[in-house]
ZAMARGU-4260 file (C-alpha; in steps of 0.2 Angstrom, whole numbers, plus 5000, padded with zeros to 4 digits):
<rodrens>
0) 5125/5021/4930 | 5130/5014/4915 | 5145/5023/4904 | 5129/5030/4889 | 5119/5037/4904
5) 5134/5047/4910 | 5141/5054/4894 | 5121/5060/4892 | 5121/5069/4907 | 5140/5074/4906
10) 5134/5080/4885 | 5118/5090/4892 | 5125/5097/4908 | 5139/5105/4898 | 5130/5110/4884
15) 5116/5119/4897 | 5134/5129/4905 | 5137/5136/4887 | 5121/5140/4880 | 5114/5148/4899
20) 5132/5158/4897 | 5129/5164/4879 | 5111/5169/4886 | 5116/5179/4901 | 5125/5189/4888
25) 5109/5198/4883 | 5110/5214/4896 | 5103/5202/4910 | 5092/5210/4925 | 5101/5211/4939
30) 5114/5201/4931 | 5105/5187/4931 | 5088/5188/4928 | 5090/5188/4906 | 5075/5191/4893
35) 5085/5177/4882 | 5085/5157/4891 | 5086/5143/4878 | 5091/5132/4891 | 5072/5132/4899
40) 5066/5122/4881 | 5081/5111/4880 | 5079/5105/4897 | 5063/5101/4895 | 5067/5092/4879
45) 5080/5083/4885 | 5070/5075/4900 | 5056/5071/4890 | 5065/5064/4876 | 5079/5054/4889
50) 5068/5053/4905 | 5067/5061/4920 | 5082/5054/4926 | 5092/5066/4918 | 5088/5080/4931
55) 5107/5081/4942 | 5115/5087/4922 | 5103/5101/4922 | 5105/5103/4942 | 5124/5102/4937
60) 5123/5116/4923 | 5113/5128/4925 | 5126/5127/4945 | 5140/5133/4937 | 5132/5142/4924
65) 5126/5153/4938 | 5144/5151/4948 | 5151/5156/4932 | 5142/5174/4932 | 5147/5175/4948
70) 5134/5171/4961 | 5138/5164/4977 | 5137/5149/4980 | 5121/5146/4991 | 5113/5158/4979
75) 5120/5148/4963 | 5113/5133/4972 | 5095/5142/4974 | 5094/5145/4956 | 5101/5125/4951
80) 5086/5121/4962 | 5072/5134/4952 | 5079/5129/4936 | 5079/5108/4940 | 5061/5111/4948
85) 5056/5120/4933 | 5060/5107/4919 | 5053/5093/4931 | 5037/5098/4935 | 5035/5103/4916
90) 5039/5087/4910 | 5028/5077/4924 | 5013/5088/4918 | 5014/5085/4902 | 5018/5066/4904
95) 5001/5066/4913 | 4992/5077/4897 | 4980/5070/4890 | 4984/5065/4871 | 5001/5073/4873
100) 5012/5070/4859 | 5029/5077/4859 | 5027/5080/4840 | 5016/5093/4842 | 5006/5087/4827
105) 4992/5091/4837 | 4982/5105/4845 | 4981/5097/4861 | 4997/5094/4865 | 5004/5113/4856
110) 4990/5117/4870 | 4997/5109/4883 | 5016/5113/4881 | 5012/5130/4882 | 5000/5128/4898
115) 5014/5121/4904 | 5027/5134/4901 | 5017/5148/4908 | 5015/5137/4923 | 5031/5130/4926
120) 5042/5144/4921 | 5034/5152/4937 | 5042/5142/4949 | 5060/5144/4941 | 5057/5163/4941
125) 5049/5163/4959 | 5065/5151/4967 | 5077/5159/4957 | 5072/5177/4961 | 5071/5174/4981
130) 5088/5163/4981 | 5095/5182/4974 | 5087/5191/4986 | 5091/5180/5002 | 5109/5182/4995
135) 5109/5199/4996 | 5113/5200/4977 | 5095/5209/4974 | 5087/5222/4983 | 5067/5224/4988
140) 5064/5238/4973 | 5072/5226/4959 | 5061/5211/4964 | 5047/5212/4954 | 5060/5218/4937
145) 5071/5204/4941 | 5054/5191/4942 | 5046/5199/4926 | 5064/5196/4915 | 5066/5181/4925
150) 5049/5173/4919 | 5046/5181/4902 | 5066/5172/4897 | 5060/5156/4902 | 5046/5157/4895
155) 5051/5160/4878 | 5063/5147/4880 | 5050/5137/4884 | 5040/5140/4868 | 5052/5144/4857
160) 5065/5129/4858 | 5057/5116/4865 | 5046/5113/4852 | 5061/5117/4840 | 5070/5102/4848
165) 5056/5091/4851 | 5049/5092/4832 | 5065/5087/4823 | 5068/5074/4837 | 5052/5067/4834
170) 5053/5059/4814 | 5052/5068/4797 | 5031/5069/4790 | 5032/5066/4773 | 5027/5082/4765
175) 5044/5090/4776 | 5052/5081/4761 | 5050/5094/4748 | 5069/5098/4748 | 5065/5113/4734
180) 5052/5121/4742 | 5060/5120/4759 | 5074/5129/4754 | 5065/5142/4742 | 5055/5145/4759
185) 5071/5146/4771 | 5080/5159/4757 | 5062/5169/4758 | 5063/5170/4778 | 5079/5174/4780
190) 5076/5186/4768 | 5061/5195/4775 | 5065/5192/4793 | 5081/5205/4789 | 5072/5217/4779
195) 5059/5215/4794 | 5072/5216/4807 | 5089/5221/4800 | 5095/5239/4796 | 5087/5242/4781
200) 5068/5243/4792 | 5067/5262/4790 | 5071/5265/4772 | 5064/5251/4767 | 5045/5259/4766
205) 5034/5240/4761 | 5043/5231/4776 | 5037/5244/4789 | 5026/5234/4796 | 5031/5218/4807
210) 5015/5207/4797 | 5025/5204/4784 | 5033/5188/4792 | 5014/5182/4792 | 5013/5175/4774
215) 5028/5166/4774 | 5027/5160/4793 | 5009/5156/4786 | 5016/5146/4770 | 5030/5137/4780
220) 5017/5129/4794 | 5004/5123/4785 | 5014/5118/4770 | 5027/5109/4784 | 5019/5105/4798
225) 5026/5107/4817 | 5046/5107/4813 | 5042/5119/4800 | 5035/5133/4808 | 5045/5128/4825
230) 5062/5130/4814 | 5057/5145/4804 | 5048/5154/4820 | 5066/5151/4828 | 5075/5159/4815
235) 5064/5175/4815 | 5068/5174/4835 | 5087/5171/4833 | 5090/5187/4819 | 5076/5198/4828
240) 5086/5196/4845 | 5103/5197/4835 | 5097/5213/4830 | 5090/5221/4842 | 5106/5216/4852
245) 5116/5229/4836 | 5103/5243/4840 | 5094/5242/4823 | 5077/5235/4818 | 5059/5239/4826
250) 5063/5235/4843 | 5076/5244/4847 | 5078/5255/4861 | 5087/5265/4871 | 5093/5250/4882
255) 5094/5233/4878 | 5083/5224/4891 | 5071/5236/4885 | 5071/5231/4867 | 5070/5212/4871
260) 5056/5213/4881 | 5044/5221/4869 | 5052/5206/4856 | 5049/5194/4867 | 5032/5199/4866
265) 5032/5196/4850 | 5040/5182/4847 | 5029/5172/4859 | 5014/5176/4850 | 5018/5173/4833
270) 5024/5156/4841 | 5011/5150/4849 | 5002/5156/4836 | 5011/5148/4821 | 5014/5131/4831
275) 4995/5130/4832 | 4991/5133/4813 | 5003/5120/4811 | 4996/5108/4823 | 4980/5111/4815
280) 4988/5110/4797 | 4995/5091/4803 | 4977/5085/4812 | 4969/5090/4794 | 4984/5080/4784
285) 4980/5065/4795 | 4963/5066/4793 | 4963/5067/4774 | 4978/5054/4774 | 4966/5042/4787
290) 4948/5047/4776 | 4958/5041/4761 | 4965/5024/4768 | 4949/5022/4775 | 4943/5026/4757
295) 4954/5013/4752 | 4948/4998/4764 | 4931/5002/4760 | 4938/4998/4742 | 4946/4985/4746
300) 4931/4977/4756 | 4918/4982/4743 | 4931/4972/4731 | 4931/4957/4742 | 4911/4957/4745
305) 4910/4957/4725 | 4922/4941/4723 | 4912/4933/4739 | 4896/4937/4730 | 4905/4932/4713
310) 4911/4913/4724 | 4896/4912/4730 | 4885/4913/4714 | 4897/4904/4705 | 4894/4888/4718
315) 4878/4892/4721 | 4877/4891/4700 | 4890/4873/4701 | 4878/4868/4714 | 4862/4868/4705
320) 4872/4860/4688 | 4880/4847/4702 | 4860/4843/4707 | 4855/4843/4690 | 4867/4831/4685
325) 4865/4818/4701 | 4846/4820/4696 | 4849/4814/4679 | 4861/4799/4683 | 4850/4792/4697
330) 4834/4794/4687 | 4841/4782/4673 | 4845/4769/4682 | 4832/4768/4693 | 4819/4771/4682
335) 4828/4757/4671 | 4826/4746/4688 | 4808/4748/4690 | 4806/4745/4670 | 4814/4728/4673
340) 4804/4726/4689 | 4786/4730/4681 | 4793/4715/4668 | 4798/4702/4682 | 4778/4702/4685
345) 4776/4694/4671 | 4777/4674/4669 | 4785/4674/4649 | 4800/4686/4653 | 4815/4682/4652
350) 4821/4683/4670 | 4842/4679/4668 | 4842/4693/4655 | 4833/4707/4666 | 4842/4701/4681
355) 4860/4707/4673 | 4851/4721/4666 | 4848/4725/4685 | 4862/4720/4693 | 4872/4732/4678
360) 4863/4748/4686 | 4863/4744/4703 | 4885/4745/4700 | 4881/4759/4692 | 4872/4767/4706
365) 4884/4760/4718 | 4900/4767/4710 | 4892/4782/4709 | 4889/4784/4727 | 4904/4777/4730
370) 4913/4791/4719 | 4903/4805/4729 | 4906/4798/4748 | 4925/4796/4743 | 4926/4812/4736
375) 4920/4819/4752 | 4931/4809/4764 | 4945/4816/4754 | 4939/4833/4755 | 4935/4831/4775
380) 4954/4824/4776 | 4943/4808/4784 | 4951/4796/4771 | 4958/4781/4777 | 4972/4772/4767
385) 4976/4752/4769 | 4990/4751/4759 | 4997/4731/4756 | 5008/4726/4741 | 4998/4718/4727
390) 5003/4711/4706 | 4996/4730/4698 | 4999/4721/4681 | 4982/4710/4687 | 4973/4724/4695
395) 4975/4734/4678 | 4972/4717/4667 | 4953/4718/4679 | 4950/4734/4676 | 4954/4733/4658
400) 4940/4718/4658 | 4929/4726/4668 | 4927/4740/4653 | 4930/4730/4638 | 4910/4730/4639
405) 4909/4749/4637 | 4922/4749/4624 | 4916/4737/4613 | 4897/4744/4613 | 4907/4760/4607
410) 4915/4751/4595 | 4933/4757/4601 | 4947/4746/4606 | 4954/4743/4623 | 4975/4741/4622
415) 4983/4736/4638 | 5003/4739/4642 | 5011/4733/4655 | 5027/4725/4650 | 5036/4739/4659
420) 5027/4738/4675 | 5034/4728/4691 | 5029/4713/4698 | 5024/4719/4716 | 5018/4739/4723
425) 5015/4745/4738 | 4997/4754/4737 | 4980/4756/4744 | 4974/4746/4731 | 4955/4749/4731
430) 4962/4768/4728 | 4971/4761/4713 | 4957/4751/4705 | 4947/4768/4708 | 4961/4778/4699
435) 4962/4767/4681 | 4944/4764/4683 | 4940/4782/4680 | 4954/4789/4670 | 4950/4773/4657
440) 4929/4776/4660 | 4932/4797/4657 | 4943/4793/4638 | 4930/4779/4635 | 4915/4790/4635
445) 4923/4804/4628 | 4931/4795/4613 | 4921/4794/4594 | 4931/4783/4588 | 4948/4774/4588
450) 4955/4769/4602 | 4959/4771/4625 | 4978/4761/4627 | 4984/4760/4648 | 5001/4761/4650
455) 5008/4754/4665 | 5027/4754/4673 | 5038/4759/4684 | 5049/4750/4700 | 5047/4745/4717
460) 5047/4762/4722 | 5037/4772/4709 | 5023/4764/4697 | 5017/4775/4682 | 5002/4774/4674
465) 4995/4781/4659 | 4978/4783/4647 | 4978/4789/4631 | 4964/4792/4618 | 4960/4798/4601
470) 4948/4808/4606 | 4943/4824/4602 | 4958/4833/4614 | 4954/4844/4626 | 4959/4864/4624
475) 4972/4873/4634 | 4957/4883/4642 | 4948/4870/4648 | 4963/4859/4654 | 4963/4871/4667
480) 4943/4867/4673 | 4945/4846/4671 | 4951/4843/4688 | 4940/4854/4696 | 4925/4847/4705
485) 4905/4844/4696 | 4914/4854/4682 | 4909/4847/4663 | 4915/4853/4644 | 4900/4849/4639
490) 4883/4862/4646 | 4874/4850/4657 | 4856/4851/4645 | 4865/4846/4628 | 4877/4831/4637
495) 4877/4813/4628 | 4888/4805/4640 | 4884/4798/4659 | 4892/4807/4675 | 4892/4821/4687
500) 4908/4829/4682 | 4917/4822/4698 | 4930/4808/4688 | 4944/4818/4685 | 4941/4827/4702
505) 4941/4810/4712 | 4957/4807/4702 | 4966/4820/4705 | 4961/4821/4726 | 4966/4803/4727
510) 4984/4806/4717 | 4986/4819/4729 | 4981/4808/4745 | 4991/4795/4740 | 5007/4808/4739
515) 5008/4808/4719 | 5007/4819/4704 | 4994/4819/4688 | 4998/4829/4672 | 4987/4833/4658
520) 4995/4831/4639 | 4980/4837/4625 | 4976/4846/4610 | 4960/4849/4600 | 4956/4836/4590
525) 4972/4824/4594 | 4966/4814/4610 | 4973/4817/4628 | 4986/4809/4639 | 4984/4809/4659
530) 5000/4802/4666 | 5002/4799/4683 | 5015/4796/4698 | 5014/4786/4713 | 5026/4782/4728
535) 5028/4767/4736 | 5015/4766/4751 | 5031/4756/4759 | 5040/4767/4772 | 5052/4755/4771
</rodrens>
């Protein structure tokens, strides 16, 4: 046995002895069968909370208490066995009771506790009275009265004390934290109980009826749940027992035993009633909370569905626009190729000019399809990098030469600055070329007058590329969209420049795949500047 368990068992045994001795002071039948026996509820609660391994503490506590009262050793042992058996039987049944919760927050749990209290206490009363009779402590004529007093005392201990301990041990529900209301309810409960059970009973006519405590008990049960109901009924029972033992109040009789018998029946009914009321209120509150939670979950689900629908509609719109743009971009060079093929059939056609134009249109188709395939590979995580060291100045010069005819056709300047560029840089050269072509081509398309400047700088560890234009610029709101796939700032139907809105999205995806970053600075009517940085692909 661990020191912790030993300390727990010792504490329970000592508490059991003290509480039992206090209960035996209330005019016990035959000296041992008292109508006030809190140890039963205490023992049941202890075994439910800590576990049935605590039963030796109950056995020792009951034995010492009865031995202290004057029972012979054999009789004290028999009574202790009955008390222990009572608690073990009660806990064994409750642990198998369907949906039993020690918090007593539902009717099933309350019904289980009350049922078990009625049944299990029979064992203690029967074994205890039999031990007294066998030990010669009581005569046969006293058997019935002693058994009845024993059973009623144990029953009341089970249904009054056990709920008090269990509900306080189970935790504090949120609605029991209304401090001011709880304080007001407690003061009012004590005041009404004193008027009903105290010495003023005969003089105060409005409180000459025992049902005067029912409204306040109902309020507490509904507002504060099982814990409030258990505490309130315990307070009423304690005040009523104190008053009756002082021979005052509605239960005062010629003998204390007679008054306590009538009182305990009353206490049993109000306790059982109001812990049931509290359980019903708790169930209702829990159902309302669950309904509210389900309503919120449903609202969240509906909102998610609405967002998903909007995303789907947006995706569908993007898809439709993309198909329009692609069909337009494919139709234009194809139509040109078909016309030129028809012209080739004529003998007097300048074949060299037509073949050059056909080659340009084919290159346009090839670039469009390559861009789509590269973007699909990146999105699918299938892009393969082929890192090699090369001269980035030459690569950018080649790109500028390729784009110069477009610049001249648009009457734009195309400047190149590679003075701060490294002589060699390790990266995927094909993807680097794709980045420069797309950025510069995009700038040339959307610049009406002025020039486009490509600046190359960096060192062996990092390459920086800036593409500036003197175009119409991009508003702050639109800057968030330019890197989205298939997004164009001009409406599709009114567009005057070719493209499917994939260039900048492809650049952003490639830069990210290469471990770099890209930024945009732009103002309306003041041009735009795209700057990207790429780390070297050399691990060493």
